[in-house]
NUMAR-703621 format. One record per residue (C-alpha): residue in one letter; x, y, z. Coordinates in steps of 0.02 Angstrom, whole numbers. Example, Ala and Ser with C-alpha at 12.3 -4.5 7.8 and 13.67 -1.06 7.14 Angstrom:
2
<vexse><aa>A</aa><xx>615</xx><yy>-225</yy><zz>390</zz></vexse>
<vexse><aa>S</aa><xx>684</xx><yy>-53</yy><zz>357</zz></vexse>
END
This chain:
116
<vexse><aa>X</aa><xx>8479</xx><yy>7966</yy><zz>4513</zz></vexse>
<vexse><aa>X</aa><xx>8386</xx><yy>8054</yy><zz>4375</zz></vexse>
<vexse><aa>X</aa><xx>8367</xx><yy>8233</yy><zz>4358</zz></vexse>
<vexse><aa>X</aa><xx>8194</xx><yy>8292</yy><zz>4292</zz></vexse>
<vexse><aa>X</aa><xx>8138</xx><yy>8453</yy><zz>4214</zz></vexse>
<vexse><aa>X</aa><xx>7955</xx><yy>8484</yy><zz>4169</zz></vexse>
<vexse><aa>X</aa><xx>7906</xx><yy>8597</yy><zz>4037</zz></vexse>
<vexse><aa>X</aa><xx>7749</xx><yy>8645</yy><zz>3927</zz></vexse>
<vexse><aa>X</aa><xx>7627</xx><yy>8708</yy><zz>4064</zz></vexse>
<vexse><aa>X</aa><xx>7524</xx><yy>8866</yy><zz>4048</zz></vexse>
<vexse><aa>X</aa><xx>7355</xx><yy>8944</yy><zz>4039</zz></vexse>
<vexse><aa>X</aa><xx>7225</xx><yy>8861</yy><zz>3923</zz></vexse>
<vexse><aa>X</aa><xx>7037</xx><yy>8871</yy><zz>3914</zz></vexse>
<vexse><aa>X</aa><xx>6921</xx><yy>8737</yy><zz>3972</zz></vexse>
<vexse><aa>X</aa><xx>6903</xx><yy>8604</yy><zz>3833</zz></vexse>
<vexse><aa>X</aa><xx>7085</xx><yy>8650</yy><zz>3762</zz></vexse>
<vexse><aa>X</aa><xx>7236</xx><yy>8545</yy><zz>3757</zz></vexse>
<vexse><aa>X</aa><xx>7424</xx><yy>8545</yy><zz>3828</zz></vexse>
<vexse><aa>X</aa><xx>7566</xx><yy>8435</yy><zz>3813</zz></vexse>
<vexse><aa>X</aa><xx>7681</xx><yy>8430</yy><zz>3955</zz></vexse>
<vexse><aa>X</aa><xx>7860</xx><yy>8364</yy><zz>3947</zz></vexse>
<vexse><aa>X</aa><xx>7978</xx><yy>8295</yy><zz>4072</zz></vexse>
<vexse><aa>X</aa><xx>8160</xx><yy>8280</yy><zz>4012</zz></vexse>
<vexse><aa>X</aa><xx>8276</xx><yy>8165</yy><zz>4107</zz></vexse>
<vexse><aa>X</aa><xx>8465</xx><yy>8171</yy><zz>4128</zz></vexse>
<vexse><aa>X</aa><xx>8570</xx><yy>8014</yy><zz>4138</zz></vexse>
<vexse><aa>X</aa><xx>8591</xx><yy>7851</yy><zz>4037</zz></vexse>
<vexse><aa>X</aa><xx>8489</xx><yy>7739</yy><zz>4133</zz></vexse>
<vexse><aa>X</aa><xx>8312</xx><yy>7826</yy><zz>4095</zz></vexse>
<vexse><aa>X</aa><xx>8257</xx><yy>7679</yy><zz>3988</zz></vexse>
<vexse><aa>X</aa><xx>8259</xx><yy>7577</yy><zz>4157</zz></vexse>
<vexse><aa>X</aa><xx>8145</xx><yy>7694</yy><zz>4255</zz></vexse>
<vexse><aa>X</aa><xx>7962</xx><yy>7695</yy><zz>4265</zz></vexse>
<vexse><aa>X</aa><xx>7889</xx><yy>7867</yy><zz>4251</zz></vexse>
<vexse><aa>X</aa><xx>7744</xx><yy>7952</yy><zz>4333</zz></vexse>
<vexse><aa>X</aa><xx>7646</xx><yy>8111</yy><zz>4328</zz></vexse>
<vexse><aa>X</aa><xx>7563</xx><yy>8181</yy><zz>4480</zz></vexse>
<vexse><aa>X</aa><xx>7485</xx><yy>8349</yy><zz>4520</zz></vexse>
<vexse><aa>X</aa><xx>7447</xx><yy>8456</yy><zz>4669</zz></vexse>
<vexse><aa>X</aa><xx>7314</xx><yy>8595</yy><zz>4668</zz></vexse>
<vexse><aa>X</aa><xx>7315</xx><yy>8731</yy><zz>4799</zz></vexse>
<vexse><aa>X</aa><xx>7258</xx><yy>8668</yy><zz>4967</zz></vexse>
<vexse><aa>X</aa><xx>7250</xx><yy>8488</yy><zz>4916</zz></vexse>
<vexse><aa>X</aa><xx>7361</xx><yy>8335</yy><zz>4932</zz></vexse>
<vexse><aa>X</aa><xx>7478</xx><yy>8282</yy><zz>4780</zz></vexse>
<vexse><aa>X</aa><xx>7382</xx><yy>8143</yy><zz>4679</zz></vexse>
<vexse><aa>X</aa><xx>7425</xx><yy>8029</yy><zz>4553</zz></vexse>
<vexse><aa>X</aa><xx>7386</xx><yy>8066</yy><zz>4365</zz></vexse>
<vexse><aa>X</aa><xx>7462</xx><yy>7932</yy><zz>4259</zz></vexse>
<vexse><aa>X</aa><xx>7617</xx><yy>7817</yy><zz>4248</zz></vexse>
<vexse><aa>X</aa><xx>7703</xx><yy>7724</yy><zz>4104</zz></vexse>
<vexse><aa>X</aa><xx>7819</xx><yy>7572</yy><zz>4131</zz></vexse>
<vexse><aa>X</aa><xx>8001</xx><yy>7576</yy><zz>4073</zz></vexse>
<vexse><aa>X</aa><xx>7965</xx><yy>7496</yy><zz>3911</zz></vexse>
<vexse><aa>X</aa><xx>7819</xx><yy>7604</yy><zz>3870</zz></vexse>
<vexse><aa>X</aa><xx>7721</xx><yy>7453</yy><zz>3864</zz></vexse>
<vexse><aa>X</aa><xx>7602</xx><yy>7476</yy><zz>4025</zz></vexse>
<vexse><aa>X</aa><xx>7519</xx><yy>7629</yy><zz>4068</zz></vexse>
<vexse><aa>X</aa><xx>7395</xx><yy>7673</yy><zz>4210</zz></vexse>
<vexse><aa>X</aa><xx>7289</xx><yy>7825</yy><zz>4238</zz></vexse>
<vexse><aa>X</aa><xx>7181</xx><yy>7911</yy><zz>4383</zz></vexse>
<vexse><aa>X</aa><xx>7001</xx><yy>7890</yy><zz>4349</zz></vexse>
<vexse><aa>X</aa><xx>6982</xx><yy>8071</yy><zz>4341</zz></vexse>
<vexse><aa>X</aa><xx>7088</xx><yy>8082</yy><zz>4185</zz></vexse>
<vexse><aa>X</aa><xx>7051</xx><yy>7922</yy><zz>4103</zz></vexse>
<vexse><aa>X</aa><xx>7006</xx><yy>7954</yy><zz>3921</zz></vexse>
<vexse><aa>X</aa><xx>7065</xx><yy>8127</yy><zz>3923</zz></vexse>
<vexse><aa>X</aa><xx>7262</xx><yy>8116</yy><zz>3965</zz></vexse>
<vexse><aa>X</aa><xx>7387</xx><yy>8003</yy><zz>3876</zz></vexse>
<vexse><aa>X</aa><xx>7565</xx><yy>7963</yy><zz>3951</zz></vexse>
<vexse><aa>X</aa><xx>7694</xx><yy>7916</yy><zz>3826</zz></vexse>
<vexse><aa>X</aa><xx>7889</xx><yy>7917</yy><zz>3817</zz></vexse>
<vexse><aa>X</aa><xx>8030</xx><yy>7918</yy><zz>3699</zz></vexse>
<vexse><aa>X</aa><xx>8174</xx><yy>7828</yy><zz>3777</zz></vexse>
<vexse><aa>X</aa><xx>8289</xx><yy>7890</yy><zz>3635</zz></vexse>
<vexse><aa>X</aa><xx>8259</xx><yy>8064</yy><zz>3684</zz></vexse>
<vexse><aa>X</aa><xx>8252</xx><yy>8035</yy><zz>3876</zz></vexse>
<vexse><aa>X</aa><xx>8080</xx><yy>8119</yy><zz>3882</zz></vexse>
<vexse><aa>X</aa><xx>7909</xx><yy>8067</yy><zz>3945</zz></vexse>
<vexse><aa>X</aa><xx>7756</xx><yy>8165</yy><zz>3887</zz></vexse>
<vexse><aa>X</aa><xx>7585</xx><yy>8204</yy><zz>3957</zz></vexse>
<vexse><aa>X</aa><xx>7453</xx><yy>8242</yy><zz>3829</zz></vexse>
<vexse><aa>X</aa><xx>7303</xx><yy>8325</yy><zz>3901</zz></vexse>
<vexse><aa>X</aa><xx>7147</xx><yy>8348</yy><zz>3807</zz></vexse>
<vexse><aa>X</aa><xx>6967</xx><yy>8402</yy><zz>3855</zz></vexse>
<vexse><aa>X</aa><xx>7046</xx><yy>8510</yy><zz>3999</zz></vexse>
<vexse><aa>X</aa><xx>6938</xx><yy>8556</yy><zz>4141</zz></vexse>
<vexse><aa>X</aa><xx>6953</xx><yy>8693</yy><zz>4271</zz></vexse>
<vexse><aa>X</aa><xx>6976</xx><yy>8560</yy><zz>4404</zz></vexse>
<vexse><aa>X</aa><xx>7134</xx><yy>8493</yy><zz>4307</zz></vexse>
<vexse><aa>X</aa><xx>7220</xx><yy>8663</yy><zz>4373</zz></vexse>
<vexse><aa>X</aa><xx>7382</xx><yy>8612</yy><zz>4469</zz></vexse>
<vexse><aa>X</aa><xx>7559</xx><yy>8612</yy><zz>4470</zz></vexse>
<vexse><aa>X</aa><xx>7610</xx><yy>8454</yy><zz>4372</zz></vexse>
<vexse><aa>X</aa><xx>7761</xx><yy>8341</yy><zz>4422</zz></vexse>
<vexse><aa>X</aa><xx>7849</xx><yy>8206</yy><zz>4335</zz></vexse>
<vexse><aa>X</aa><xx>7935</xx><yy>8078</yy><zz>4444</zz></vexse>
<vexse><aa>X</aa><xx>8055</xx><yy>7925</yy><zz>4408</zz></vexse>
<vexse><aa>X</aa><xx>8083</xx><yy>7757</yy><zz>4498</zz></vexse>
<vexse><aa>X</aa><xx>8088</xx><yy>7576</yy><zz>4499</zz></vexse>
<vexse><aa>X</aa><xx>8011</xx><yy>7511</yy><zz>4655</zz></vexse>
<vexse><aa>X</aa><xx>7955</xx><yy>7684</yy><zz>4719</zz></vexse>
<vexse><aa>X</aa><xx>7957</xx><yy>7861</yy><zz>4640</zz></vexse>
<vexse><aa>X</aa><xx>8125</xx><yy>7928</yy><zz>4713</zz></vexse>
<vexse><aa>X</aa><xx>8161</xx><yy>8068</yy><zz>4586</zz></vexse>
<vexse><aa>X</aa><xx>8050</xx><yy>8223</yy><zz>4559</zz></vexse>
<vexse><aa>X</aa><xx>8047</xx><yy>8376</yy><zz>4447</zz></vexse>
<vexse><aa>X</aa><xx>8010</xx><yy>8540</yy><zz>4508</zz></vexse>
<vexse><aa>X</aa><xx>7841</xx><yy>8550</yy><zz>4423</zz></vexse>
<vexse><aa>X</aa><xx>7754</xx><yy>8652</yy><zz>4297</zz></vexse>
<vexse><aa>X</aa><xx>7606</xx><yy>8762</yy><zz>4320</zz></vexse>
<vexse><aa>X</aa><xx>7432</xx><yy>8717</yy><zz>4226</zz></vexse>
<vexse><aa>X</aa><xx>7294</xx><yy>8827</yy><zz>4240</zz></vexse>
<vexse><aa>X</aa><xx>7132</xx><yy>8793</yy><zz>4151</zz></vexse>
<vexse><aa>X</aa><xx>7009</xx><yy>8940</yy><zz>4139</zz></vexse>
<vexse><aa>X</aa><xx>6823</xx><yy>8922</yy><zz>4122</zz></vexse>
END
């Protein structure tokens, strides 16, 4: 099991940038695939992006491709979500998740609000 704590959310104007961090506990972080998800008010949680345990493979939702970048630093037990060219529709609570076959461990989320 991995404990996850997100940080870095906040209020930003459209076109701006934010970097979210997700700090993980435990000595096995480097063996977990990591994902970022988000949930806007009244909507279902949706996939944003993911990164393999080694950092060699990343995937993105079409809605964020080219604007968001997922990266990780296994030495710091941390995964990042760099968000550029933010849009009001990116407003949501952002969650990181860890897993091997499925995402079993989740953080508490961090709010991102993009004003127009």
